[in-house]
C-alpha positions as CSV (number, residue, x, y, z in Angstrom):
1,M,2.7,-0.9,9.4
2,I,2.4,-4.5,8.3
3,G,5.3,-6.5,6.9
4,L,4.3,-8.3,3.7
5,I,6.1,-10.7,1.4
6,G,5.5,-10.8,-2.4
7,E,6.6,-9.4,-5.7
8,G,5.2,-6.5,-7.7
9,E,5.5,-5.2,-11.2
10,E,7.9,-2.4,-10.4
11,S,10.2,-4.0,-7.9
12,A,12.3,-7.1,-7.1
13,P,10.6,-9.8,-5.0
14,K,10.7,-9.3,-1.2
15,L,10.1,-12.7,0.3
16,G,11.9,-12.5,3.6
17,T,14.5,-15.1,2.5
18,H,18.3,-15.0,2.1
19,Y,17.9,-15.1,-1.7
20,W,15.0,-12.5,-1.8
21,P,15.6,-10.5,1.5
22,G,13.3,-7.9,2.9
23,K,9.6,-7.3,3.2
24,N,7.2,-4.8,1.7
25,N,5.2,-2.5,4.0
26,A,1.5,-1.8,4.1
27,L,-0.4,0.9,5.9
28,L,-4.1,0.1,6.4
29,L,-6.4,3.1,6.8
30,A,-10.2,3.2,7.3
31,V,-11.5,6.5,5.9
32,H,-14.9,7.9,5.2
33,D,-16.1,7.7,1.6
34,E,-15.6,11.4,1.0
35,K,-11.9,11.2,1.9
36,I,-11.0,8.4,-0.4
37,N,-10.4,10.6,-3.5
38,V,-8.3,13.0,-1.4
39,L,-6.1,10.1,-0.2
40,C,-5.8,8.6,-3.7
41,E,-4.7,12.0,-5.1
42,L,-2.1,12.3,-2.3
43,V,-0.6,8.9,-3.3
44,R,-0.6,10.0,-7.0
45,K,1.4,13.0,-6.1
46,L,3.8,11.0,-4.0
47,K,4.3,8.6,-6.9
48,V,5.3,11.5,-9.1
49,E,7.7,12.8,-6.5
50,H,9.1,9.4,-5.7
51,P,8.7,7.2,-8.7
52,R,10.8,4.3,-7.3
53,A,8.8,4.0,-4.1
54,C,6.3,1.6,-5.8
55,L,3.3,3.0,-3.9
56,R,-0.2,1.5,-4.4
57,V,-3.7,2.3,-3.2
58,F,-6.3,-0.4,-2.8
59,T,-9.9,0.6,-1.9
60,F,-12.8,-1.6,-0.9
61,P,-16.0,-1.0,1.1
62,L,-15.8,-1.4,4.8
63,E,-18.7,-1.8,7.3
64,E,-18.5,-1.6,11.1
65,E,-20.5,-4.1,13.0
66,S,-21.3,-4.1,16.7
67,V,-20.3,-7.3,18.5
């Protein structure tokens, strides 16, 4: 988990200050292309079951390079 600060459309700001305490959380996953739709559908179901959880999915291409 990564602690993030910011504000979203469905929740109060979480800026890690006394006035706007707390942080958001992010879970970063690298998955094969064929698993992306499965993961997105899982998050859709979780959003229905927990509408105040403010869950989001962001996808982007990822390439591994040998260094």
